[in-house]
C-alpha positions, -999 to +999 in steps of 0.1 A: -372+065-699-381+035-683-413+030-661-423-001-638-450-004-616-452-025-584-487-029-568-489-045-533-517-049-510-524-028-479-518-058-458-483-061-471-475-025-470-479-025-430-478-048-402-503-032-382-533-039-361-562-012-354-573-008-319-602+011-311-616+018-278-651+036-273-663+053-240-697+055-257-722+041-279-710+038-316-722+064-339-717+077-375-721+113-364-693+135-377-693+162-352-664+164-328-676+153-292-656+161-260-628+139-256-631+121-291-592+118-301-568+094-321-536+085-303-510+073-329-483+048-321-462+046-353-432+023-360-414+012-392-407-021-410-388-034-440-398-060-466-397-096-455-366-114-464-378-149-469-382-164-502-418-169-502-439-148-527-468-129-509-499-144-521-522-110-520-497-084-528-473-092-559-445-077-541-419-105-543-396-112-511-359-109-513-336-141-506-322-138-472-287-139-484-267-141-516-232-153-514-203-152-542-167-159-542-145-132-562-106-139-569-090-105-563-053-115-576-032-142-573-032-145-535-065-132-521-101-140-527-131-121-516-162-133-502-191-112-512-225-117-492-255-094-496-278-101-467-315-088-462-323-070-430-355-066-414-365-104-418-392-105-395-423-082-397-434-064-365-452-084-339-488-078-331-494-051-303-518-065-275-554-047-276-563-023-246-591-002-238-567+027-228-543+043-248-516+046-218-517+009-215-501+005-247-464+013-246-452+034-279-434+009-301-431-017-276-432-046-301-427-026-332-395-018-351-391+016-334-394+049-359-363+067-354-363+098-329-368+129-344-384+117-374-412+140-390-442+121-400-474+134-416-512+120-413-533+130-444-568+125-436-595+112-464-631+109-452-655+081-462-660+095-497-621+095-501-620+135-502-588+148-486-597+170-455-562+178-438-527+168-426-515+166-394-475+167-386-458+149-359-425+146-347-413+111-332-403+115-296-417+151-293-450+158-277-483+137-274-490+119-308-529+126-307-554+150-321-592+158-319-614+145-348-651+140-355-663+101-352-669+086-385-651+065-412-616+076-425-586+065-444-555+079-428-525+080-450-495+083-427-460+088-443-425+102-437-391+105-450-366+081-434-339+105-440-361+136-429-360+152-463-391+174-476-420+153-490-448+166-512-481+183-498-516+171-509-538+198-525-571+207-512-598+186-530-577+158-540-592+124-538-576+094-523-580+077-558-558+104-575-534+114-548-500+109-561-466+119-550-444+124-584-407+127-588-395+111-555-359+104-554-343+073-537-326+095-508-361+107-496-366+070-483-402+072-485-422+054-457-460+048-463-490+033-445-525+035-457-550+028-429-588+026-430-602+035-398-635+040-381-633+067-353-655+063-322-665+084-290-635+086-267-600+080-272-591+058-304-555+041-306-541+038-340-509+014-344-492+013-378-459+006-391-445+026-420-430+006-448-400+017-466-408+015-502-372+020-516-342-002-516-313+006-488-280-009-489-249-004-466-214-015-476-187-031-454-152-044-463-136-065-440-100-075-443-093-081-405-085-116-412-055-106-435-045-072-426-051-035-436-067-024-468-043+002-485-072+020-501-106+020-516-112+050-539-149+044-543-178+022-543-210+022-564-243+001-567-270+001-596-293+005-610-312+033-597-338+054-615-340+090-614-373+092-599-405+073-588-440+082-586-462+068-555-497+066-559-511+067-521-544+046-529-525+016-533-488+023-529-481+016-565-447+025-574-437+038-610-399+043-616-390+066-642-363+087-656-324+077-665-310+047-648-276+054-633-254+040-604-254+054-568-221+060-551-217+050-514-205+074-489-177+057-473-169+066-436-133+056-442-112+047-471-084+026-453-079+003-424-090-032-417-127-027-419-141+000-442-179+009-437-203+030-457-236+049-447-269+034-461-273+043-497-306+045-514-316+034-546-349+034-566-352+002-585-379-023-595-372-060-584-339-069-604-317-098-605-288-080-621-279-054-596-240-044-601-218-033-575-185-016-582-154-011-561-128+013-574-091+014-566-089-014-540-057-020-527-050-052-502-016-051-479+002-028-508-010-046-537-014-025-569-048-008-568-075-025-589-113-023-595-137-052-584-171-055-602-198-079-595-233-082-610-261-106-607-274-094-575-311-097-565-324-064-553-360-058-543-380-027-535-385-020-496-356-040-482-329-031-463-294-048-472-260-050-459-233-059-485-199-074-468-168-080-486-148-107-467-111-111-474-105-148-473-070-163-462-045-163-491-056-194-514-018-206-514-002-222-543+030-213-563+036-192-594+054-208-620+054-202-657+033-170-653+002-190-637-004-199-600-005-238-594-021-255-563+001-264-535-004-301-542-025-326-561-062-327-556-076-349-531-109-360-518-113-375-483-143-374-459-166-358-481-143-327-485-120-316-512-085-301-505-049-302-518-024-330-506+011-322-493+033-313-520+052-346-518+021-368-518-002-382-546-039-370-545-069-389-555-074-405-589-099-387-610-119-395-642-116-369-670-135-337-659-158-353-632-168-341-597-161-376-578-129-392-577-125-430-587-140-453-561-167-427-549-201-428-564-210-442-598-182-441-628-192-417-653-199-431-688-181-418-719-212-400-731-213-379-699-178-366-706-175-358-742-167-321-737-151-304-711-175-284-684-164-261-659-194-272-639-179-307-638-144-293-629-135-308-592-108-280-586-138-255-583-148-278-552-118-265-531-125-228-542-141-211-574-107-198-581-093-231-591-097-253-621-079-280-642-050-267-661-052-264-700-023-276-723-013-241-731-005-238-692+013-267-690+035-256-722+041-225-702+054-246-672+075-271-696+095-237-705+106-233-669+139-248-656+132-281-641+146-312-628+130-341-642+145-375-631+141-388-598+174-404-592+188-370-593+166-358-565+137-369-543+112-349-525+112-363-486+115-397-501+087-392-531+099-395-567+087-370-592+096-338-614+107-303-601+102-269-619+118-235-609+154-246-610+181-267-619+201-263-591+199-296-569+217-284-541+191-255-537+163-276-539+178-299-514+178-274-492+147-257-495+123-280-517+092-260-507+104-232-526+100-250-558+071-268-575+070-304-574+049-330-591+050-364-573+050-396-591+044-430-579+071-447-562+093-463-588+071-452-617+053-422-630+019-409-627-005-392-654-020-358-649-052-346-666-055-314-685-088-298-695-084-304-733-107-327-752-095-347-779-122-367-790-155-379-775-133-407-761-100-391-753-085-362-733-051-350-733-026-357-705+008-352-691+033-380-676+053-366-646+079-387-626+099-421-631+131-423-650+126-398-677+135-363-689+116-332-681+081-337-701+073-316-729+047-338-748+013-346-741-002-382-743-039-390-755-057-411-728-093-425-725-114-403-703-124-431-681-089-438-669-082-422-633-053-397-632-039-372-610-050-335-611-028-304-602-054-274-601-044-240-615-055-206-605-081-188-627 
């Protein structure tokens, strides 16, 4: 059983303004005078989505958006973005001496019509007196009450599920809702309030305390999703206890994933209903998609962890299918459609028959741009320094074993036998010169310098000073050996898919 408590100040639980108007002198008398009432104006709010930590509450705010690219197969990539909604707190309402001058929810986030909400009344000593029940949009939300100092605990279920009652004799300091579940979507405001003669207006936003996530899978840029068998998100505790005095959350019970309810399981766009989870702040939320098929591809699972999730935040998690990454499958790997090139601050791939930029070994910037690295900065290969990833996280510099797999494929490696639009180099995929001359784009081509050859880096580190390279082009046979070159040399790179 895990237990985690989050305490938050009343100022952060709600965005509210208490407006009191009196038609006679102030008094601390408890008796009910004619016309002494409280008019309710109730909205709702979600935790803010800015990265600043609330100074007075201890409740961390959620980052506005989190984005990551996930390679799906050799053709498609998913861009997953988790966005926190409700970034702005409800603006303040204007003060008024008459309730009818205040439009219900005019500047608040509206409470859903038909939502049942409860007003538990505690007296000045913190002793529970009674609970009033109202339904948003039905009837006039007001009640008669004696003058005096009170604390009103206003709460509701965002899904209109049953909520606990408060027993007679309970004090505010001990009031506790035990064993709540995430799908009850508890909303809460605790409001100290002085009731005066006449009509009093109380404005409050009910703060959602649990995490809410909806899922969208968008493949409209590419085509129809064949199917999604299911989706889930974790972690979620089995139960939560909520202390009404300060809104402290205690997470209890087993931790399990929660299943998204998909509205449709095929089509270009797939949506889910809102899913609720009960979790303390975590940086390891996990989303799992089951049986995803794109454009008739074989169904596969997509799992991604590392999501930052916060209590009280409403999120939308969107998976967008990117255009195909391109490239050509050869020797069991997918190779980039051209050499890696850097121009005007952007990384991309050159045309198949053109050389790319010249790169130092395992360095993010090409020769001639920025400061050249020293040997000490390149002693071992690091994925963080791989310039291929700057085009897309799905690409990287090839290893020796990947080149060895390519060498085993039929190819034509002498420039006098065939050129690709005038460029000398090496072909892989066939030894049929006629076929290549008719459709060169159907084969993998490594261009060399005119009248000569070009070196290509592998990711293999040989020593602190040298790394393994491959020589393509020139008057030579199909290469099947590797060279050893100083890492400060500037060579070509042909990226390969992860």
